[in-house]
C-alpha positions as CSV (number, residue, x, y, z in Angstrom):
1,X,155.9,48.2,48.9
2,X,157.2,51.1,46.8
3,X,159.0,54.1,48.5
4,X,156.1,56.5,47.9
5,X,153.6,54.1,49.3
6,X,155.8,53.5,52.4
7,X,156.1,57.3,52.9
8,X,152.4,57.8,52.6
9,X,151.7,55.0,55.1
10,X,154.2,56.4,57.6
11,X,152.5,59.9,57.3
12,X,149.0,58.4,57.8
13,X,150.2,56.6,60.9
14,X,151.8,59.7,62.3
15,X,148.6,61.7,61.8
16,X,146.6,58.9,63.4
17,X,148.9,58.8,66.5
18,X,148.8,62.6,66.9
19,X,145.0,62.7,66.6
20,X,144.6,59.9,69.2
21,X,147.2,61.3,71.6
22,X,145.4,64.7,71.6
23,X,142.0,63.0,72.2
24,X,143.3,61.0,75.1
25,X,145.1,63.9,76.8
26,X,142.2,66.3,76.4
27,X,139.3,64.1,77.6
28,X,138.4,60.9,79.4
29,X,137.2,58.9,76.4
30,X,136.0,55.3,76.1
31,X,135.7,54.0,72.5
32,X,133.1,51.2,72.6
33,X,132.9,48.9,69.6
34,X,129.6,47.3,68.9
35,X,129.5,44.4,66.4
36,X,127.9,41.1,65.5
37,X,126.8,39.3,62.4
38,X,123.6,40.3,60.6
39,X,120.4,40.2,62.6
40,X,122.2,40.0,65.9
41,X,120.6,43.3,67.0
42,X,123.4,45.9,66.8
43,X,121.2,48.9,65.9
44,X,118.6,48.1,68.6
45,X,121.4,47.5,71.2
46,X,122.9,50.9,70.6
47,X,119.6,52.7,70.5
48,X,118.4,51.2,73.8
49,X,121.8,51.6,75.5
50,X,121.9,55.4,74.7
51,X,118.3,55.9,75.7
52,X,118.9,54.1,79.0
53,X,122.0,56.1,79.7
54,X,120.2,59.3,79.0
55,X,117.4,58.2,81.4
56,X,118.9,55.7,83.9
57,X,115.7,54.7,85.7
58,X,115.9,51.1,84.3
59,X,119.6,50.7,85.0
60,X,119.8,49.4,88.7
61,X,122.8,47.2,88.0
62,X,124.9,50.0,86.6
63,X,126.5,51.0,89.9
64,X,127.2,54.7,89.1
65,X,123.5,55.1,88.1
66,X,122.2,53.3,91.2
67,X,124.4,55.5,93.4
68,X,123.1,58.6,91.7
69,X,126.5,59.7,90.5
70,X,125.6,60.2,86.9
71,X,124.6,63.8,87.2
72,X,123.9,64.5,83.5
73,X,124.0,62.8,80.2
74,X,123.8,64.4,76.7
75,X,124.6,63.6,73.1
76,X,127.4,65.6,71.4
77,X,128.3,66.2,67.8
78,X,129.8,63.2,66.0
79,X,133.3,62.3,67.3
80,X,134.8,62.0,63.8
81,X,133.7,64.3,60.9
82,X,134.7,61.7,58.4
83,X,132.3,59.0,59.8
84,X,128.5,59.1,59.5
85,X,126.6,59.7,62.7
86,X,124.6,56.8,64.1
87,X,121.0,57.9,63.5
88,X,119.9,57.5,67.1
89,X,116.9,59.8,67.0
90,X,115.4,58.1,63.9
91,X,115.9,54.6,65.3
92,X,114.4,55.5,68.6
93,X,111.4,57.0,66.9
94,X,110.9,53.8,64.8
95,X,111.0,51.7,68.0
96,X,108.8,53.9,70.1
97,X,106.2,55.3,67.7
98,X,102.5,54.6,67.6
99,X,103.2,51.6,65.4
100,X,106.6,50.4,66.6
101,X,108.8,48.6,64.2
102,X,112.4,47.4,63.9
103,X,114.9,50.0,62.5
104,X,117.1,49.3,59.5
105,X,120.1,47.2,60.4
106,X,123.8,48.1,60.3
107,X,125.1,48.3,56.8
108,X,128.1,50.6,57.3
109,X,130.3,52.1,60.0
110,X,128.8,54.9,62.1
111,X,129.6,56.6,65.4
112,X,127.9,58.5,68.2
113,X,129.3,60.3,71.2
114,X,127.4,60.2,74.5
115,X,128.9,62.3,77.3
116,X,128.2,61.7,81.0
117,X,128.9,64.0,83.9
118,X,129.9,61.7,86.7
119,X,130.6,62.5,90.4
120,X,133.7,60.5,91.6
121,X,133.3,58.0,94.4
122,X,135.4,57.5,97.5
123,X,136.4,59.2,100.7
124,X,137.3,62.5,99.0
125,X,134.5,62.5,96.5
126,X,132.7,65.4,98.2
127,X,135.8,67.5,97.6
128,X,136.1,66.5,93.9
129,X,134.4,68.2,91.0
130,X,132.3,66.1,88.6
131,X,134.2,64.9,85.6
132,X,133.0,64.3,82.1
133,X,133.4,60.9,80.5
134,X,132.9,60.6,76.7
135,X,131.6,57.3,75.3
136,X,132.3,57.1,71.6
137,X,130.1,54.2,70.3
138,X,131.4,52.7,67.0
139,X,128.8,50.6,65.1
140,X,130.1,48.3,62.4
141,X,129.1,45.0,60.7
142,X,130.7,41.9,62.1
143,X,131.1,40.6,58.6
144,X,133.8,43.1,58.0
145,X,135.9,41.5,60.7
146,X,136.1,38.3,58.8
147,X,138.1,40.2,56.1
148,X,141.2,40.4,58.5
149,X,142.3,36.9,57.3
150,X,142.4,38.2,53.7
151,X,145.4,40.4,54.5
152,X,147.6,37.3,54.7
153,X,145.8,35.3,51.9
154,X,146.6,35.5,48.2
155,X,143.9,35.5,45.6
156,X,144.8,32.0,44.6
157,X,144.6,30.7,48.2
158,X,141.3,32.5,48.8
159,X,139.8,31.3,45.6
160,X,140.8,27.7,46.3
161,X,139.2,27.8,49.8
162,X,135.9,29.2,48.4
163,X,135.7,26.9,45.5
164,X,136.4,23.8,47.7
165,X,133.3,24.6,49.7
166,X,130.9,25.3,46.9
167,X,129.6,21.7,46.5
168,X,128.5,21.6,50.2
169,X,125.5,23.9,49.7
170,X,122.8,24.4,47.1
171,X,123.7,28.1,46.6
172,X,127.3,27.0,46.1
173,X,126.5,24.4,43.5
174,X,124.6,27.0,41.5
175,X,127.6,29.4,41.5
176,X,129.8,26.4,40.7
177,X,127.9,25.9,37.5
178,X,128.6,29.5,36.5
179,X,132.3,29.0,37.2
180,X,132.3,25.9,35.0
181,X,131.3,28.0,32.1
182,X,134.2,30.4,32.5
183,X,137.8,30.2,31.1
184,X,139.9,32.2,33.5
185,X,142.8,32.6,31.1
186,X,140.7,34.1,28.4
187,X,141.0,37.8,27.7
188,X,139.2,40.0,30.2
189,X,135.6,40.6,29.1
190,X,133.6,43.8,29.2
191,X,132.9,45.6,32.5
192,X,129.3,44.6,32.2
193,X,130.3,40.9,32.0
194,X,132.7,41.3,35.0
195,X,129.9,42.9,37.0
196,X,127.6,40.1,36.0
197,X,130.0,37.4,37.3
198,X,130.7,39.4,40.5
199,X,127.0,39.9,41.1
200,X,126.4,36.2,40.8
201,X,129.0,35.6,43.5
202,X,127.4,38.2,45.7
203,X,124.0,36.5,45.3
204,X,125.8,33.2,46.3
205,X,127.0,34.9,49.5
206,X,123.6,36.3,50.3
207,X,122.0,32.9,49.9
208,X,124.6,31.4,52.3
209,X,123.8,34.1,54.8
210,X,120.0,33.6,54.4
211,X,120.6,29.8,55.0
212,X,122.2,30.6,58.4
213,X,125.8,30.2,57.4
214,X,127.8,32.7,59.4
215,X,131.2,32.7,57.6
216,X,130.4,34.1,54.2
217,X,132.7,36.9,53.0
218,X,134.4,39.1,51.9
219,X,132.3,41.2,54.2
220,X,131.9,44.3,52.0
221,X,130.5,42.1,49.2
222,X,127.6,41.4,51.6
223,X,127.4,44.8,53.1
224,X,129.1,47.3,50.8
225,X,128.2,50.4,52.7
226,X,129.4,53.6,50.9
227,X,131.3,51.4,48.4
228,X,128.1,50.2,46.7
229,X,128.8,49.8,42.9
230,X,132.6,50.2,43.3
231,X,134.8,48.1,40.9
232,X,136.8,47.1,44.0
233,X,133.8,44.9,45.0
234,X,133.4,43.4,41.5
235,X,135.4,40.3,41.8
236,X,134.9,36.6,42.4
237,X,136.9,33.4,42.9
238,X,138.4,31.6,40.0
239,X,140.4,28.4,39.6
240,X,144.1,29.1,39.6
241,X,145.8,29.5,36.2
242,X,149.6,29.1,36.0
243,X,151.2,32.1,34.1
244,X,147.8,33.6,33.2
245,X,148.2,36.6,30.7
246,X,148.1,40.0,32.3
247,X,145.0,40.9,30.3
248,X,143.1,37.8,31.3
249,X,140.0,37.5,33.4
250,X,142.0,35.8,36.2
251,X,144.5,38.6,36.4
252,X,141.8,41.3,36.5
253,X,139.9,39.6,39.4
254,X,143.3,39.1,41.1
255,X,144.0,42.8,40.7
256,X,140.7,43.8,42.2
257,X,141.0,41.4,45.1
258,X,144.4,42.9,46.0
259,X,142.9,46.4,45.6
260,X,140.1,45.4,48.0
261,X,142.6,44.4,50.6
262,X,144.7,47.6,50.2
263,X,142.0,50.2,49.8
264,X,139.2,48.7,51.9
265,X,140.3,46.2,54.5
266,X,143.6,47.9,55.6
267,X,142.1,51.4,56.1
268,X,139.2,50.0,58.2
269,X,141.5,48.3,60.6
270,X,143.9,51.2,60.7
271,X,141.5,54.1,61.0
272,X,138.7,52.7,63.1
273,X,139.1,49.2,64.5
274,X,142.6,49.7,66.0
275,X,141.3,52.5,68.3
276,X,138.7,50.5,70.2
277,X,139.1,50.1,74.0
278,X,136.0,48.1,74.9
279,X,134.1,45.7,72.7
280,X,130.7,43.9,72.7
281,X,130.1,41.1,70.3
282,X,126.4,40.3,69.8
283,X,125.6,36.7,69.0
284,X,122.2,35.3,67.8
285,X,122.6,31.8,69.2
286,X,118.8,31.1,69.1
287,X,118.8,31.8,65.4
288,X,121.5,29.3,64.8
289,X,119.7,26.7,67.0
290,X,116.6,27.0,64.8
291,X,118.7,26.5,61.6
292,X,120.1,23.2,62.9
293,X,123.4,21.6,64.2
294,X,125.5,22.7,61.2
295,X,124.5,26.3,61.6
296,X,125.5,26.3,65.3
297,X,128.9,24.8,64.5
298,X,129.4,27.3,61.8
299,X,128.6,30.1,64.2
300,X,131.2,28.6,66.7
301,X,133.9,28.6,64.0
302,X,133.0,32.1,62.7
303,X,133.1,33.6,66.2
304,X,136.6,32.2,66.6
305,X,137.7,34.0,63.4
306,X,136.0,37.2,64.6
307,X,138.1,37.2,67.7
308,X,141.4,37.0,65.8
309,X,140.6,40.6,64.6
310,X,141.0,41.9,68.1
311,X,144.2,42.8,69.9
312,X,143.1,41.8,73.4
313,X,145.0,42.9,76.5
314,X,145.6,45.9,78.7
315,X,147.6,48.6,77.0
316,X,150.1,50.5,79.2
317,X,149.6,54.1,80.0
318,X,152.3,55.3,77.6
319,X,151.0,53.1,74.8
320,X,147.5,54.5,75.3
321,X,148.9,58.0,75.2
322,X,150.6,57.6,71.8
323,X,147.5,55.8,70.4
324,X,148.5,52.1,70.6
325,X,145.1,50.9,71.9
326,X,144.3,47.4,72.8
327,X,140.8,46.0,73.6
328,X,140.7,45.8,77.4
329,X,137.3,44.2,77.8
330,X,135.2,42.0,75.5
331,X,131.6,41.1,76.3
332,X,130.1,38.2,74.4
333,X,126.3,38.9,74.5
334,X,123.8,36.2,73.5
335,X,120.9,38.3,72.2
336,X,117.1,37.8,72.1
337,X,116.9,36.5,75.7
338,X,113.3,37.7,75.7
339,X,112.4,34.9,73.3
340,X,112.9,32.5,76.2
341,X,111.3,32.3,79.7
342,X,113.7,33.5,82.4
343,X,114.0,29.9,83.7
344,X,116.0,29.1,80.6
345,X,118.3,32.1,80.6
346,X,121.1,30.3,82.6
347,X,121.1,27.5,80.1
348,X,121.3,30.1,77.2
349,X,124.2,31.8,78.9
350,X,126.0,28.5,79.4
351,X,125.5,27.6,75.8
352,X,127.0,30.9,74.7
353,X,130.0,30.5,77.0
354,X,130.6,26.9,75.7
355,X,130.2,28.0,72.1
356,X,132.9,30.7,72.6
357,X,135.2,28.9,75.0
358,X,138.1,28.7,72.5
359,X,137.8,32.4,71.6
360,X,137.5,33.5,75.2
361,X,140.5,31.5,76.2
362,X,142.6,33.3,73.6
363,X,141.4,36.6,74.9
364,X,142.0,35.8,78.5
365,X,145.6,34.6,77.7
366,X,146.3,38.0,76.2
367,X,145.1,39.8,79.3
368,X,141.7,41.0,78.3
369,X,138.7,40.9,80.7
370,X,135.9,38.8,79.1
371,X,132.4,37.9,80.1
372,X,129.3,36.3,78.7
373,X,125.7,37.3,79.2
374,X,122.3,36.6,77.8
375,X,120.5,39.9,77.1
376,X,117.7,41.6,75.3
377,X,118.4,45.2,74.5
378,X,114.7,45.7,74.0
379,X,112.2,43.4,75.7
380,X,109.4,42.5,73.3
381,X,107.6,39.8,75.3
382,X,106.0,39.0,78.6
383,X,106.1,35.7,80.4
384,X,103.3,33.3,81.1
385,X,102.6,29.6,81.7
386,X,100.2,27.5,79.6
387,X,99.2,23.8,79.7
388,X,100.2,21.5,76.9
389,X,97.9,18.8,75.4
390,X,98.6,16.5,78.3
391,X,97.9,19.2,80.9
392,X,101.5,19.8,81.8
393,X,102.5,23.4,82.5
394,X,104.9,24.9,79.9
395,X,106.7,28.3,80.5
396,X,106.2,30.5,77.5
397,X,106.6,34.1,76.3
398,X,103.9,36.1,74.7
399,X,104.4,38.7,72.0
400,X,103.3,40.2,68.7
401,X,104.6,38.6,65.6
402,X,106.3,40.8,63.0
403,X,104.4,39.1,60.2
404,X,100.6,39.8,60.5
405,X,100.8,41.3,64.0
406,X,99.2,38.3,65.7
407,X,99.7,37.8,69.5
408,X,101.1,34.4,70.2
409,X,102.3,32.3,73.1
410,X,105.7,30.9,72.2
411,X,108.0,28.2,73.4
412,X,111.3,28.0,71.5
413,X,112.3,24.6,72.9
414,X,114.0,23.2,76.0
415,X,117.7,23.9,76.3
416,X,119.8,21.2,78.0
417,X,121.6,22.1,81.2
418,X,124.8,20.7,79.8
419,X,125.5,22.7,76.6
420,X,128.0,20.0,75.4
421,X,125.1,17.9,74.4
422,X,124.2,20.4,71.6
423,X,127.8,21.2,70.7
424,X,128.6,17.5,70.3
425,X,125.8,17.2,67.8
426,X,126.8,20.4,66.1
427,X,130.4,19.2,65.6
428,X,129.0,16.3,63.6
429,X,127.0,18.8,61.5
430,X,123.9,16.5,61.5
431,X,120.9,17.5,59.5
432,X,118.7,17.9,62.5
433,X,118.8,17.8,66.3
434,X,118.4,14.4,68.0
435,X,115.9,14.6,70.9
436,X,115.5,18.4,70.7
437,X,113.3,20.8,68.7
438,X,114.0,24.4,68.4
439,X,112.0,27.0,66.5
440,X,112.4,30.7,65.9
441,X,109.9,33.5,66.1
442,X,110.1,37.1,64.8
443,X,108.6,39.3,67.4
444,X,107.7,43.0,66.7
445,X,108.5,45.7,69.2
446,X,105.8,46.1,71.8
447,X,104.2,49.5,72.3
448,X,106.3,51.1,75.0
449,X,105.1,52.5,78.3
450,X,107.8,55.2,78.8
451,X,108.6,56.2,82.4
452,X,109.7,59.7,83.4
453,X,113.3,58.8,83.9
454,X,113.7,55.4,82.2
455,X,114.6,54.2,78.7
456,X,113.1,51.2,76.9
457,X,112.6,47.9,78.9
458,X,115.4,45.4,78.6
459,X,117.0,42.3,80.1
460,X,120.4,42.7,81.7
461,X,121.5,45.7,79.5
462,X,122.5,47.4,82.8
463,X,124.7,44.5,83.8
464,X,126.3,44.6,80.4
465,X,126.9,48.3,80.7
466,X,128.5,47.8,84.2
467,X,131.0,45.3,82.8
468,X,131.9,47.4,79.8
469,X,132.0,50.9,81.4
470,X,131.5,50.6,85.1
471,X,135.2,50.8,86.1
472,X,135.6,54.1,84.1
473,X,132.5,55.7,85.7
């Protein structure tokens, strides 16, 4: 690193530490990170969480709410002027309007500050004044976390890994044909041609994601956010060329790859991710089950990579004061529990725990508190029992489909009590499940009956909130 770059980096770090130290001294602030891969439900989770903390009537398992110690709750201006505000009001209106629909998903980082006035508990609580707790909620795509591994990976190494896996999927084979028509050591073509090659690679990543493959990055090439159209996102893998000329296609893509790491990946981890105290990772296990064994195993491996981005463990008081934050608690939340009858929720939670056992073990070893739950941030179904063709009762959920709006009774499939049955099949990456059938449904939000003091209906959102925030309330 050149001297000027080193000096600039030291200055940025000093400013970051001073800002964080001031924030921690002046207020009781919890920075809650919310992430998950696409379609895991991040936007809906945050919207429902905020609404239910502003109106706690549906939060009996949040102890401070059940005891009546949350005296007031209100939204404040954004915690960071340089970061877009999470559009809570717009998303809530979309979910709760006359024709409720799903809001637009997370495509870039955003923040929201919710402040709670809380009465302390204990023997002397009556003599203590209420205190204010600020909850800064940071919403960001989980795909961006997968970029952490790029920081220690050269362009040649990254390209080799990507190219080696192309032949395993149909989208990959299509991009492989494009690569076969390129000569990496040829002179760099026009910007239009560079963009054309990069766009083909982005389409390949999008096709992988649509096919249920979780590990498909770099993350900003899938979800560019405010970098849409930037040359830093216009690169693709190429076969390594020894001593490629400086003006070649290979060197140009290598330069852009290194610029992506320096100008995009490093600032994200330094300015945003490194300051998170508590973290919830939302996981769409049911979606992976419906895609098949290979998709479930891919999800398991990807979640392991996601956890490497965290610095789990309890930071000391002095470390927190100077801004060296570590993630103290991580909640792995299996979403869309409302797609299953409650009798299958324990099996869904067990599957989520088994799927993430390696990742959770690493977090526990570092001192972080971890937990797994099956949740639905917004309940879209009601439960019922119907008879099958042989007259046997089948527990189902009923809801309105997103496509066409038809009301249906739905049974996703029977989860085994022992999750290793499914994980064993997933590790062999078979084409389909043996002895099991799983299907997915896309339910639309149900018209909400709002209570005077309650947010949207949910499943175990209050329990998730108690784990993540309860000790600080």
